[in-house]
TILOGU-854541 format. One record per residue (C-alpha): residue in one letter; x, y, z. Coordinates in steps of 0.001 Angstrom, whole numbers, padded with zeros to 6 digits, always signed. Example, Ala and Ser with C-alpha at 12.3 -4.5 7.8 and 13.67 -1.06 7.14 Angstrom:
A+012300-004500+007800;S+013670-001060+007140;
END
This chain:
P-033092+015525+039122;R-030708+015068+036183;W-028330+012840+038140;F-030898+010291+038694;V-030161+008526+035410;K-030350+004914+034116;G-027290+003056+032739;P-024041+002365+034081;G-022467+004819+036570;E-019160+006765+036465;R-016211+004396+036528;I-012948+004852+038699;K-010364+005275+035903;V-006888+004181+036345;K-003829+005999+034833;A-000240+004962+034694;V+002040+007865+035392;V+005606+007574+033977;K+008473+009734+035158;A+011924+009567+033409;P+014468+012288+032751;P+014347+014429+029707;M+015885+013218+026304;Q+019048+015249+026608;S+020117+013890+030068;A+018760+010270+029730;S+021267+007464+028892;G+020559+003916+027328;M+016992+004885+026358;S+014946+002238+024628;L+011298+001448+024484;E+012145-002172+025704;S+013662-001010+028859;V+011315-001810+031849;M+010143+001494+033699;E+008520+002012+036927;F+005278+003926+036989;D+002717+005167+039778;Y-001148+004480+039445;A-003371+007654+039654;L-007190+007016+039899;S-009824+009480+038785;L-013503+009821+038849;A-015420+011949+036360;G-012078+013542+035468;E-011027+014447+038816;T-008053+012750+040397;L-009024+010818+043388;A-006930+011170+046650;P-006558+007618+048647;E-008962+008906+051502;E-011489+009961+048826;L-011539+006541+047535;E-011852+004781+051041;M-014867+007359+051744;L-016428+006198+048559;V-016101+002611+049436;M-017918+003305+052655;L-020821+005000+051199;K-023633+002642+050268;G-025675+002758+047213;D-024980+003936+043528;F-025421+007515+044077;V-022910+009545+045936;R-021914+013205+046472;F-018423+013857+045170;R-016675+017411+045275;G-020086+018939+045583;Q-022059+016953+042894;W-024275+014123+043034;M-023672+011426+040545;K-024048+007655+039801;V-021003+005540+040292;D-020066+002219+039198;R-019464+000431+042633;E-017336-002523+041066;S-014709-000092+039673;I-014541+001547+043204;A-013828-001635+044745;S-011381-002506+042183;G-009499+000931+042859;L-009250+000139+046522;R-007733-003147+046027;L-005152-001745+043520;F-004160+000681+046102;S-004067-001810+049127;Q-002293-004592+047190;K+000513-002299+045964;K+000989-004456+042844;E+004301-004288+041063;T+004154-001053+038923;R+006625-001951+035988;A+006244-002178+032214;T+008273-001744+029164;G+008266+001740+027712;R+006803+000259+024544;D+003568-001026+026468;L+003508+002344+028262;L+003720+004125+024997;M+001074+002240+023351;K-001302+002915+026535;A-000433+006472+026218;V-001765+006824+022646;G-005170+005243+023606;G-003979+001428+023075;E-005524-001664+024531;G-004221-004095+026906;A-003102-004459+030703;L-000035-003133+032520;S+001427-005547+034953;G-001697-007493+034891;V-003888-004427+035797;S-006443-003024+033448;V-005027+000566+032890;D-007339+003131+031124;S-004477+005576+030015;A-000887+006487+030715;E+000678+010001+031294;L+004239+010249+030175;H+007118+012563+031430;G+010529+012965+030436;W+012067+011444+027275;P+008880+009210+026872;A+006902+012170+026587;E+009035+013711+023876;I+008973+010638+021838;L+004856+010653+022126;A+004888+014195+021096;K+006782+013505+017933;L+004651+010571+017094;V+001363+012483+017521;E+002666+015383+015622;K+004540+013302+013096;R+007754+015239+013802;S+011188+013736+012971;D+014465+014950+012470;D+015326+015142+008626;L+017811+012530+007985;P+020328+012943+004942;S+019761+010444+002389;P+021757+007275+002299;E+024924+007362+000590;G+023860+004372-001850;L+020816+005912-002839;R+020870+006941-006438;G+018644+010083-007259;V+017364+012881-005268;L+014414+012607-002756;R+011674+014936-003096;P+011119+017126+000205;Y+007943+015049+001160;Q+009820+011897+000268;Q+012685+012809+002650;R+010236+013596+005383;G+008483+010195+004893;Y+011941+008214+004705;S+012909+010165+008290;W+009439+009285+009522;L+010088+005519+008937;A+013579+005535+010349;F+012282+007597+013573;L+009667+004740+014240;K+012146+002013+013182;E+014693+003380+015879;W+012104+003245+018615;G+010953-000491+017597;L+007566+000885+016314;G+005701-000347+013138;A+004779+002149+010653;C+002189+002277+007799;L+003206+004699+004888;A-000189+005422+003080;D+000738+008133+000553;D-001357+008460-002456;M-000553+006294-005555;G+002383+007704-007331;L+003956+009630-004671;G+006901+007041-004401;K+006287+004925-001459;S+008749+002355-002848;V+011727+004728-002971;Q+011104+005920+000790;A+011072+002247+001662;L+014242+001417-000240;A+015956+004405+001389;L+015179+002935+004639;V+016542-000574+003818;Q+019505+001205+002168;R+020113+003166+005406;E+019956+000151+007584;R+022609-001629+005454;E+025013+001413+005598;R+024660+001366+009441;G+025871-002095+009490;E+022678-004445+009349;T+023764-007677+007873;R+020341-009512+008051;P+018143-009479+004839;A+014876-007561+004753;L+011860-009064+003381;L+009492-007252+001111;V+006050-008958+000459;C+003922-007801-002407;P+001261-008710-005066;T+002749-010995-007651;S+001758-008552-010228;V+004320-006025-008871;M+007276-008333-008083;D+009282-007389-010844;N+008452-003691-010433;W+010322-003818-007047;R+013200-005529-008381;R+013414-002900-011180;E+012955-000066-008631;A+015929-001480-006458;E+018142-001606-009446;K+017166+001894-010154;F+017311+003736-006767;T+019611+001183-004685;P+021765-000387-007057;G+024184-001507-004166;L+021570-003704-002663;S+021707-007183-003574;V+018072-008475-004371;A+016807-012007-004633;V+013425-012591-006195;H+011689-015554-004280;W+009168-017017-006672;G+008803-019643-009513;A+009224-023221-009799;S+013032-022753-009352;R+012931-020755-006193;A+015071-021781-003282;R+013392-024350-000810;R+013767-025096+002846;G+017283-026582+002803;D+018595-023653+000632;F+016581-020526+001366;A+018416-019385+004474;G+021810-019103+002488;V+019876-017393-000484;A+018315-014927+002081;A+021740-014356+003831;A+023535-013617+000804;N+021156-010763-000162;A+019994-007491+001485;L+016516-007663+000200;V+014175-010655-000588;V+011052-009998-002694;S+008219-012397-002691;S+004650-012483-003087;Y+001720-013003-000463;A+000813-016344-002025;L+004276-017598-001801;V+004791-016291+001765;Q+001760-018293+002750;R+002956-021329+000935;D+006499-021315+002013;I+005976-019884+005587;A+007333-022957+007223;F+011055-021878+006353;L+010464-018199+005847;K+009633-017647+009399;E+012901-019556+010643;V+014779-016456+009216;E+015428-013469+011519;W+014609-010666+009124;A+016092-007139+009518;G+012484-006017+008729;V+009497-007100+006946;L+007826-004749+004438;L+004370-005231+003103;D+003441-003461-000284;E-000182-003116-000886;A-000869-003967+002817;Q-004493-004050+002167;N-003869-007623+001401;V-003796-008476+005084;K-007103-006743+005885;N-008685-010252+006655;P-006986-011219+009866;E-008284-014952+009528;A-006959-015136+005942;K-003867-017560+005841;Q-001546-015135+004122;S-002401-012477+006824;R-001431-015203+009681;A+001580-015947+007692;V+002895-012634+007509;R+002194-011902+011323;S+004199-014982+012395;L+007362-013798+010570;R+010324-012561+012815;S+011866-009258+012059;G+013558-006117+013758;Y+011212-003819+012172;R+007779-003790+010256;V+006495-001331+007560;A+003071-001535+005684;L+002764+000446+002396;T-000613+001024+000919;G-002220+003667-001227;T-005626+003575+000292;P-006780+005266+003073;V-006721+002673+005807;E-008259+004822+008426;N-011546+004819+006605;H-011994+001179+007109;V-012617+000201+010611;G-012783-003459+009775;D-009400-003683+008335;L-007339-001758+010889;W-007122-004517+013329;S-005105-006871+011320;L-003023-004161+009810;M-002178-002727+013374;D-001641-006240+014775;F+000921-006694+012306;L+002732-003481+012920;N+002392-002960+016527;P+000990-006170+018156;G-001285-005700+020915;L-002018-001937+020244;L-005877-002603+019604;G-006108-005631+021752;S-007550-008937+020703;A-009608-009269+017631;S-012685-009869+019732;A-011981-007074+022143;F-011433-004729+019088;K-014788-005844+017645;R-016486-005069+020985;R-014887-002019+021698;F-014500-000317+018427;H-015965-002186+015361;T-019379-002680+016518;P-019935+000692+018090;I-018603+002527+015110;T-020277+000591+012265;R-023606-000386+013773;D-024102+002614+016409;G-022214+005577+014625;D-020402+006062+017966;T-018061+009152+017325;E-016409+008895+020773;A-015316+005243+019751;A-014226+006450+016255;E-012120+009405+017740;R-010543+006850+020384;L-009574+004534+017543;R-008033+007457+015426;R-006085+008624+018463;A-004674+005214+018792;T-003599+004347+015423;A-002956+007826+013831;P+000477+008045+015248;F+001558+004994+013108;I+000079+006106+009848;L+001458+008680+007568;R-000906+009729+004683;R-000107+012448+002116;L-002281+013195-000906;K-001381+014658-004088;S-003787+017392-003440;D-002109+018342-000201;R-000477+021938-000550;S+002651+020936+000985;I+003265+018194-001576;I+001707+019556-004902;S+004594+022020-004974;D+007162+019206-004727;L+005600+017410-007694;P+006120+017881-011317;D+002970+018346-013420;K+003106+015060-015039;I+004801+011815-013508;E+005269+008775-015924;T+005880+005483-014663;K+006265+002144-016318;S+004367-000899-014539;Y+005737-004166-015402;C+003291-006905-015142;P+004071-010844-015226;L+002540-013464-017523;T+000384-016263-016369;K+001220-019729-017316;E-001818-019642-019808;Q-000440-016647-021461;A+002944-017986-021678;S+001676-021145-023416;L-000363-018999-025776;Y+002563-016692-026520;A+005074-019452-027198;A+002369-020997-029549;V+002095-017777-031618;L+005941-017503-031791;A+006265-021131-033179;D+003681-020542-035866;I+005362-017178-036985;D+008848-018748-036629;E+007895-021331-039368;R+006207-019039-041590;L+008736-016365-041533;T+011380-018425-043126;N+009422-018985-046192;S+007860-015300-046697;E+009191-012081-048067;G+008049-008733-049316;I+004473-007474-048661;E+003562-011098-047402;R+006348-010977-044813;K+005514-007415-043656;G+001771-008518-043132;L+002809-011594-041309;V+004857-009615-038966;L+002287-007053-038110;A-000287-009793-037714;A+001911-011698-035278;L+002702-008408-033312;T-001160-007987-032999;R-001759-011486-031789;L+001242-011271-029303;K-000094-008112-027847;Q-003529-009508-027512;V-001993-012438-025664;C-000152-009985-023252;N-003632-008180-022806;H-005587-011254-021834;P-006197-014870-023239;A-009802-013879-023641;H-008934-011099-026008;F-006569-013467-027945;A-009206-015915-028331;G-012268-013819-028526;D-014400-016465-026969;G-016068-014378-024292;S-014485-016737-021453;A-014038-015718-017785;L-011340-012978-017091;T-010435-013196-013453;G-006874-014721-012672;R-005605-015228-016152;S-003771-012026-017080;G-001018-010295-015071;K-002121-006869-016671;L-005568-007045-015930;E-004991-008068-012318;R-002592-005142-011918;L-005179-002820-013627;M-007871-003905-010960;E-005272-003216-008005;M-004458+000226-009332;L-008398+001187-009824;E-009164+000062-006553;E-006445+002124-005053;A-007506+005165-007117;R-011221+004727-006293;E-010281+004541-002700;S-008464+007845-003044;G-011325+009619-004952;G-009361+009891-008250;R-010624+009396-011722;T-008702+007483-014250;L-008371+007195-017906;V-007614+003712-019392;F-006367+003549-023251;T-006195+000673-025351;Q-005767+000367-029016;F-008044-002503-029211;A-011985-001884-028891;E-012532-005497-028069;M-010120-005187-024947;G-011985-002002-023996;E-015231-003929-023972;L-013661-006893-021729;M-012209-004264-019379;A-015523-002282-019030;S-017500-005473-018607;H-015132-006704-015914;I-014757-003433-013984;R-018665-003103-014009;E-018953-006312-012313;Y-016070-005987-010027;F-017048-002732-008583;A-020599-002881-009289;E-020325+000540-010833;E-020934+002197-014279;V-017882+002762-016571;F-017649+004897-019378;L-016343+003285-022739;L-015584+005239-025852;H-014556+003629-028992;G-014906+004395-032846;G-018485+002758-032881;V-019982+005262-030276;P-022242+007872-031580;K-021076+011563-031199;K-024047+012525-029204;K-023320+009755-026625;R-019716+010471-026602;D-020290+014355-025882;E-022489+013089-023113;M-020058+010914-021349;V-017383+013727-021601;A-019552+016222-020157;R-020830+013935-017143;F-017172+012725-016622;Q-015836+016505-016360;E-019047+018177-014666;D-020877+015431-012578;A-019585+014556-009090;A-021429+011397-009320;A-020093+010202-012759;P-018019+007027-013141;H-014538+006875-011886;V-013288+005243-014773;F-013319+006112-018430;I-011988+003579-020937;L-011042+004845-024349;S-009674+003551-027598;L-006581+005112-028568;K-007908+006194-032015;A-011284+007225-030888;G-010270+009004-027635;G-006857+009733-028161;S-007465+013408-029477;G-009976+016200-029603;I-011425+015684-026163;N-010807+017517-022897;L-010856+015078-019745;T-009019+017040-017078;R-011250+015671-014179;A-008864+012703-014400;D-005669+012628-012421;R-004394+009282-013646;V-003726+007876-017021;I-003232+004210-017644;H-001952+002868-021201;Y-003028-000748-020844;D-001406-001643-024045;R+001274+000213-026172;W+001390+001945-029734;W+005015+002050-029746;N+004599+005660-031004;P+005479+008156-028386;A+003638+011077-030119;V+000421+008943-030330;E+000566+008038-026408;N+001522+011610-025446;Q-001511+012986-027371;A-003579+010565-025488;T-002155+011301-022071;D-002758+015054-023077;R-006512+014371-022615;A-005991+014972-019119;Y-002634+016708-018871;R-003736+020124-020576;I-004859+023518-019993;G-007530+023348-017366;Q-005838+020656-015366;T-005307+021701-011663;K-003834+018396-010347;N-000651+016428-011082;V-001105+013718-013365;Q+000311+010243-012958;V+000668+008514-016225;Y+001192+004542-016215;K+002388+002576-019060;F+001747-001191-018847;L+004418-003526-020148;V+004602-007440-019697;A+008112-008298-018262;G+010072-010500-020567;T+008104-010148-023660;L+008162-008095-026790;E+006398-005295-024907;E+009328-004695-022673;K+012069-005362-025536;I+010344-002863-027975;D+010219-000237-025346;A+013675-000573-024220;L+014694-000588-027965;I+012734+002811-028527;E+014436+004261-025400;R+018034+002972-026190;K+018056+004267-029956;S+016629+007633-029923;A+017400+007905-033721;I+015033+004900-034349;A+012441+006555-032058;G+012437+009523-034129;T+011362+007715-037015;I+008453+005995-035326;I+006610+009176-035048;G+004713+008918-038373;A+005346+005055-038857;G+003371+003282-036436;E+004979-000185-035868;N+005952-000384-039678;W+009714+000167-038619;L+009446-003384-036876;T+008727-005142-040351;E+012248-003875-041347;L+014095-006024-038674;S+015909-009215-040004;N+014447-012566-039033;G+017113-012970-036512;E+016400-009633-034981;L+012735-010338-034930;R+013133-013668-033166;D+015342-012004-030563;L+012718-008984-030183;L+009860-011433-029720;A+011470-014245-027729;L+009728-015059-024097;E+012066-014758-021279;K+011586-017363-018695;E+011347-014921-015640;A+008317-013416-017186;V+005884-016196-016205;V+004244-016342-012808;E+003154-019558-011303;
END
């Protein structure tokens, strides 16, 4: 008969049943409150009465007739169920633990292994909001400058809702949807509600300056301390520096290095940007951020974290410790069955347990796309490495000496050559030297590019990368091919027309075509249609808005059905940032640049040039 089967029998399953008053009549609600619950036992989905359990214990053998059906049962679970009823163990747990169990989390309650929880009253209302991602739309904080888009308002309100109930949240919006402003709105809200402790934001070194600038732009009332560099506060002074600010920004590397005194601070909240950096639970930086003390925790990432089973445990253990059990239990219950055996039931259990704490919106979502402008331009500020700073200073010293003794055409040529050399240094030391040396870890720009390409690749997007230097295009293409083990398209003036046309056609029409297309500004900046791309990165700057816009329009033109994200790389504290600011500040000058390339810079006096090219100390990364 069909019921005579090999393998384990049906287990007695234990469910915690929680009863509480509804939201409107409950007082002092908190998930940290201890709540009483009852046990309910079931077999094959049917709730067991105590006498039925006693009957099952009395029956011998693994096969029993239960409610008209024969089935194989797990004798050990039957014995455990009877002990549970007879011992009348204390049935109390925190609301948080019960909620985690209700969404499918791991772990015991009151020392008893429980399979699930059934909530009633206000805990059930919270659970429903979590599962359905419903939260009351909050007004923007008074100190927030600018207007949140409707989906950003929903995201900020969702973050605040989870924070209110002591739950960690992962905001996994697609790149370019404004995760930073949603996170800053949360920090601003907490300060306006009386929070006096500082929040800590941890991010890759390459975006630390971006965060400082975003805070200046959107939340100018928040005092921000950037914890990095040789002059950063040390153990004796750090607590005072942190307490004097609303937000401390630091890098994963420095948090790991300075964890001894960072974990002594009681943070209002800890926010991780590009949280995929903690995907390895054994890595020192992952352990460091998990050891930080905070009132709330937020993770920001542009990658679809739910697609990476192995990465989920570390992320969730940071956000909601214990949700997925221990690392070894997670591997046994989820990772191995899903990745090795293709167990769809285990995958669904994992999705149910984690989905309430992850909010991911894509630019292609109908509810999002109507909120977005067709084109979003963002400046991405990158740091210099020490090697780059040293080369930059050497070029400055050389030009400073020669400028004094030159004039006319000679001076003009000298200035243009110096600009080119400094831009090469900002791009990469190997570009400046032309020596074919290693690329990894030597350029803030290249590190940022790889982070953004990884995020775009995870989201299935296609990216155009523009550079004015064919040599830099070659270096990037080689590095990206090696890093991702994938083909990369590269178009410059030396590419024959036939090959150029083939690359364009494949990029536009072939679903299996490379996700990255690198183009020199002159060869690829006009005359071709690349609307398959939804991201455009200007790796270096031409300082001619018309030329840059023309290049951007390879993707942003008729036939484009997606919103286009445009990123302009600038190395902070160098001529790149200063010239960009000068162009923005003096619209009259900008008007003259259109047909003049960079020649207008040669008209500046020696003093003006020195100020424009000088290197600011804060530009250098350790």
